[in-house]
N, C-alpha and C positions, 0 to 999 in steps of 0.2 A: 381473605380474598373476596372482593366484591365483584358484582356483575360488570362494572365498567372496566376493571382490569382484565377480566376474562374476555370481554368482547374485543379487546385489542390484540389478542393472540390469534395466530393462524391455526388451521386445522391440525397440522402435525404437532404443534405445541399443545393444543387442547387435548389431543389423544394421549400425548406423553404425560400431561398433568393428570388426566383421568386415570391412567394406569398407575401412576405413583400414588394417587389418593386411594385407589382400590387396594393396593398393596399395604398402605398404612392402615386402612380399615381392617384388613385381615390380621395384621399384627396387634392392633388394639383389641380386637375381639379375642385373640389368643391370650393376651395379657389379662383380659377380663375373666376368662375362663380359669386361669390359674391364680387369680386374686393378686395380681401384681400391677394392676392399673391404678395410677395415681389420680388421674383426672377423668372420670367417666363422661364428662360433658364433651370431651375431645371427640368421642365417637359421634355425637350429635353434630358437631361442627364439620367433621369430615363428610358425613352423609349429606349435609346441606351443600357443601362445596361440590360433591359429586353430582348432586341434582342440578346445581347451577350450570356446571359445565355441560351436562347432557342437554339441558334446556337450550343453551346457546348453540350447541352443535346442531340441534334440531331446527332452531330458528334459521341458522345459516343454510341448512339443507332446503328449507322451504323457500327462503329468499332466492337461492340459486335455481330451484326448479321453476319459480315464477318468472325469473329473468330469461330462462332458456326457451 
């Protein structure tokens, strides 16, 4: 997922995507703890996606408060 795709989503979709990624991260960490994780780099990718979504949510908040 790249920033351009994320910016096209509205707030409810962003929050849903964020919740899904947090859930996936939880499951990946659980798999890592019990040594069943096949691709440890997936954890890094999910963390970056979470950060991208949070950044864009914050950008939208700042833009909305500046317009108000």
